[in-house]
Every structure is written in structure tokens, then in C-alpha cells.
N, C-alpha and C positions, 0 to 999 in steps of 0.2 A: 504494500500500500504506500502510495506517495501523496504528497500534498500538492494541489494545483490551484491556480487562480483561473476561474472560468470567465470567458469574455464573450460568449455567444448569447443567443436569445434565451430568455427564461424557458426552461423545459423540465420535464421529468422523465426518468428512465428507470426500468427495473433490470438490474444486472444479476446474472447467475454467478455467484462467487463461492467457490468451494462447496458447490452443491446446494447453496441456499440463495434464495432470492433476496436482493438488497435494493430497496427503493431509494433513489437519489433524486433530489430536486436541485436543479442547476439554476443559479441566479447570476446575472452578469456582474462581474467585479467581486464576487465572493469566493472564499476559499472552500475547497472541497477535497476530501480524501478519497482516492479511488485506486483500484488495483491497476497499476501501470501496464500489466501484461494482458489485460482484457482487450479484445479486438475493438470494442466500441470506444474505449478510452484512447486506443491508438488512432482511431479514425478522428476523434475530436482533436487530438494533438496535431495530426496531419492537416486538419482544416484550420488550425491556428486558434481554436477555441480554448485550449488548455495550455497554460504555461506552468511548468513545474517550479515549485518553490524549493530552492536548494536547502537541504538540511544543513544546519551549521555544524562545522567540524568540531568535534569535542577536543578541547585542548589536551595535549599530552602532558601527563603529570610526571615530572622527573625530580628526583631528589638530588640536590647538590650537596657535596660535602661542605661542612662548615669550615670556614677559614677564619683565622684570627689575625688581625692587623697588628703592626708593631705598636701602635698607640694603645691597643687594648691589652698589651702585655706589660704595660706600666712604663714603657720607654718615653723619654722626653725629647 
């Protein structure tokens, strides 16, 4: 599932996702979460009605070794 901004005319669609029907209402300028591998979603993307919202990259957490400066050692 990916997040998109929909820019087409207001409409509704029922998608079959993982064997279950999912009803989606599409409003111009609104965010919608859709299965990006679904053929209908691919069609809307090709028509320019869906623009994917990039997911923010999670910052990589790295631990840095602690260092002590000369001034912290009591030097003048």
C-alpha cells in the first residue's frame, strides 16, 4: 500500500484487494492509500490522476564514540 494524492474527478471504486472488496472514494486534491500493484491504480497513475507521496526516509541511528577534549581534562 502506498500513499497518493488524487487529482482526477471525484469518483468511487471498489477494488478487490487480497480477496476482499475495498470501497474507495476519490476526491480531487486529497490523499488516498491504495495498493500500488493493482491494475486500476496503475491505470490512474498512467493517466496522471495519482501522484505518489514519497515516504520519508527514516534517519539512520548510529552511535558515536564519546571523545573528551583537552579542556575537559582540566588543561588550561
